C-alpha positions as CSV (number, residue, x, y, z in Angstrom):
1,M,12.3,-1.5,66.7
2,S,14.5,1.4,67.8
3,T,13.1,5.0,68.0
4,Q,15.7,6.1,65.5
5,L,14.5,3.4,62.9
6,I,10.9,4.4,63.6
7,I,11.6,8.0,62.9
8,R,13.5,7.1,59.7
9,N,10.8,4.8,58.4
10,T,8.1,7.3,59.1
11,L,9.9,10.2,57.4
12,L,10.6,8.1,54.3
13,T,7.1,6.8,54.1
14,A,5.7,10.4,54.4
15,C,8.1,11.6,51.7
16,A,7.0,8.8,49.4
17,I,3.3,9.4,49.7
18,G,3.3,13.2,49.9
19,V,1.9,14.2,53.2
20,A,-0.7,17.0,53.1
21,V,-0.2,20.1,55.2
22,P,-3.5,20.9,56.9
23,I,-2.5,24.1,58.8
24,A,-5.6,26.1,58.1
25,G,-6.2,28.1,61.3
26,F,-2.5,28.0,62.2
27,A,-1.9,31.3,60.5
28,E,-5.0,32.8,61.9
29,A,-3.8,31.9,65.4
30,A,-0.6,33.7,64.7
31,T,-2.4,37.0,64.0
32,S,-5.4,36.7,66.2
33,T,-6.0,39.3,68.9
34,S,-8.6,37.2,70.7
35,P,-7.8,36.4,74.3
36,S,-6.1,33.0,74.9
37,T,-8.5,30.1,75.7
38,T,-6.9,27.6,78.0
39,T,-8.2,24.3,79.2
40,A,-9.8,24.6,82.6
41,S,-8.1,22.8,85.5
42,P,-10.2,20.4,87.5
43,T,-12.2,22.0,90.3
44,T,-10.6,19.7,92.9
45,A,-6.9,19.4,92.4
46,P,-5.5,15.9,92.6
47,P,-2.7,15.2,95.1
48,P,0.7,16.6,94.1
49,S,2.0,13.2,93.2
50,T,-0.6,12.8,90.4
51,Q,-0.1,16.0,88.5
52,P,2.9,17.7,86.9
53,A,4.5,20.6,88.9
54,A,3.9,24.2,87.9
55,G,6.8,26.3,86.5
56,P,9.8,25.0,84.5
57,Q,10.5,21.4,85.5
58,G,12.2,18.3,84.2
59,P,15.7,16.9,83.9
60,F,16.7,19.0,80.9
61,C,15.9,22.3,82.7
62,A,19.3,22.2,84.3
63,S,20.8,22.6,80.8
64,I,19.0,25.9,80.1
65,P,21.5,28.8,80.5
66,P,21.1,30.5,83.9
67,E,21.2,34.0,82.4
68,G,21.1,35.8,79.1
69,E,18.6,35.7,76.2
70,G,18.5,31.9,76.2
71,S,17.7,31.7,79.9
72,F,14.1,31.2,81.2
73,A,13.9,35.0,82.0
74,G,15.4,35.9,78.6
75,M,13.0,33.6,76.6
76,A,10.0,35.0,78.5
77,D,10.6,38.4,76.9
78,D,10.6,37.2,73.2
79,P,8.0,35.5,71.0
80,V,8.6,31.7,70.6
81,A,10.7,31.5,67.4
82,T,13.0,34.3,68.6
83,A,13.2,32.8,72.1
84,A,14.2,29.4,70.6
85,S,16.8,30.9,68.4
86,N,18.5,32.4,71.5
87,N,18.7,29.0,73.3
88,P,21.9,27.0,72.4
89,Y,20.1,23.7,72.9
90,L,17.4,24.5,70.3
91,T,19.6,25.6,67.3
92,T,18.5,22.7,65.0
93,L,14.9,23.4,65.7
94,T,15.5,27.1,64.9
95,A,17.1,26.1,61.6
96,A,14.1,23.9,60.8
97,V,11.6,26.6,61.5
98,Q,13.6,29.0,59.3
99,A,13.8,26.4,56.5
100,A,10.0,25.9,56.7
101,G,9.3,29.7,56.6
102,L,7.4,29.6,59.9
103,V,9.4,32.2,61.8
104,D,6.9,35.0,61.3
105,T,3.9,32.7,62.0
106,L,5.4,31.5,65.3
107,N,6.4,35.0,66.3
108,G,2.8,36.2,65.7
109,E,0.2,37.0,68.3
110,G,-0.5,33.3,69.1
111,P,-1.0,32.0,71.6
112,F,0.8,28.7,71.0
113,T,1.9,25.6,72.8
114,V,5.2,24.4,71.3
115,F,6.8,21.0,71.8
116,A,10.5,21.8,71.1
117,P,12.8,18.9,70.2
118,S,16.3,19.5,71.5
119,N,19.4,19.3,69.4
120,E,20.0,15.8,70.6
121,A,16.5,14.8,69.4
122,F,17.3,16.0,65.9
123,A,20.8,14.3,66.1
124,A,19.1,11.0,66.6
125,I,17.7,11.2,63.0
126,P,20.2,9.7,60.5
127,P,22.0,12.6,58.7
128,A,20.7,11.7,55.3
129,D,17.1,11.6,56.5
130,L,17.5,14.9,58.4
131,D,18.9,16.6,55.3
132,A,16.0,15.3,53.2
133,L,13.6,16.5,55.8
134,L,15.1,20.0,55.9
135,A,15.0,20.2,52.1
136,D,11.4,19.2,51.8
137,V,9.4,22.3,52.9
138,A,6.0,20.6,52.7
139,L,7.1,17.6,54.8
140,L,9.1,19.8,57.2
141,T,6.0,22.0,57.7
142,D,3.9,19.0,58.4
143,V,6.4,17.7,61.0
144,L,6.9,21.1,62.7
145,T,3.2,21.9,62.9
146,Y,2.7,18.5,64.6
147,H,4.7,20.0,67.4
148,V,2.4,23.1,67.8
149,I,-1.0,23.7,69.3
150,A,-2.4,26.9,67.9
151,G,-4.7,29.2,69.9
152,E,-3.8,28.0,73.4
153,S,-0.8,28.4,75.6
154,L,-1.0,25.3,77.8
155,S,1.0,24.1,80.8
156,L,2.0,20.5,81.1
157,A,-0.8,19.8,83.6
158,E,-3.4,21.3,81.3
159,L,-2.1,19.2,78.4
160,V,-2.3,16.0,80.4
161,A,-5.9,16.9,81.5
162,A,-6.9,17.8,77.9
163,S,-5.3,14.9,76.1
164,P,-5.8,13.8,73.4
165,I,-5.3,17.3,71.9
166,V,-5.3,18.4,68.3
167,T,-2.2,20.0,66.8
168,A,-1.9,22.6,64.1
169,Q,-1.0,19.8,61.7
170,G,-4.4,18.3,62.3
171,S,-3.4,15.1,64.1
172,E,-3.7,14.4,67.8
173,L,-1.1,14.0,70.6
174,M,-1.7,12.0,73.7
175,L,0.2,13.0,76.8
176,T,0.3,10.5,79.7
177,L,1.5,11.1,83.3
178,A,3.5,8.3,84.9
179,P,3.5,7.6,88.7
180,D,7.0,9.0,88.9
181,G,5.9,12.3,87.3
182,T,7.3,11.7,83.9
183,V,5.1,12.8,81.0
184,T,5.3,10.8,77.8
185,I,3.8,11.6,74.4
186,N,2.0,9.0,72.2
187,G,2.9,6.1,74.4
188,N,6.6,6.1,74.8
189,M,7.3,7.9,71.5
190,A,8.8,10.9,73.3
191,T,9.3,12.3,76.9
192,V,8.9,15.8,78.1
193,A,12.4,16.8,79.3
194,C,11.7,20.4,80.4
195,A,8.2,21.7,80.7
196,N,6.4,25.0,81.2
197,I,9.0,27.4,79.7
198,P,7.2,30.7,79.1
199,T,7.8,33.0,76.1
200,A,6.0,36.2,75.1
201,N,3.4,34.3,73.1
202,A,3.7,30.7,74.0
203,T,4.5,27.9,76.4
204,V,7.4,25.7,75.4
205,H,7.9,22.1,76.4
206,V,11.3,20.6,75.4
207,I,11.1,17.0,74.3
208,D,13.7,14.3,73.6
209,V,12.4,13.0,70.2
210,V,11.3,14.6,67.0
211,L,7.7,13.6,66.6
212,T,6.4,12.4,63.2
213,P,2.7,12.7,62.4
214,P,0.8,9.6,61.3
215,A,0.9,9.0,57.6
216,P,-2.4,9.0,55.8
217,L,-3.8,5.6,54.9
218,I,-3.2,4.7,51.3
219,G,-6.8,3.6,50.9
220,S,-8.0,7.1,51.9
221,L,-6.2,8.9,49.2
């Protein structure tokens, strides 16, 4: 089954059953002044070939503007929602965050780790399904918060070491490092295309697919 069909079926299923939005603690992270707590790195670092490199890295990084507000340096000066809005490759994500009313939350103290789907990732969703997603605030919030880890600003290496890791939506993400250095999410659901982009309150990892949280089991309702 294609990734596009999987996304479409998942979104339609979630719409049909009414996904809950368990983001308690997400707003608290946005306004907390407590120091960031990050996952400790292993005492003995593995060989370079077995861990992601530090700093922005990945094939999509070449597409980031070399200067201006949307560049790595420009994004580092702004909180994450503002930083994403200045990047020409994250405009659909920005529109989704605005539609869900999450701009102020993501621009809060944080810290956050954000998996940012590129414009191409959103373009892979059939237009009718994408329109329906953007119009359903509850479902959209559920999807977007599945892309956020609240209370920690984690590098790709830290995410791999800590996986599975709980998102602000409440479900887990599993990141796996392949021998060639590629990092995938939830099996082969998505690939990290540009990792370790710093913003003023978060670390951003651009991904190539819009992730959809697992739908609740009918029997558990």
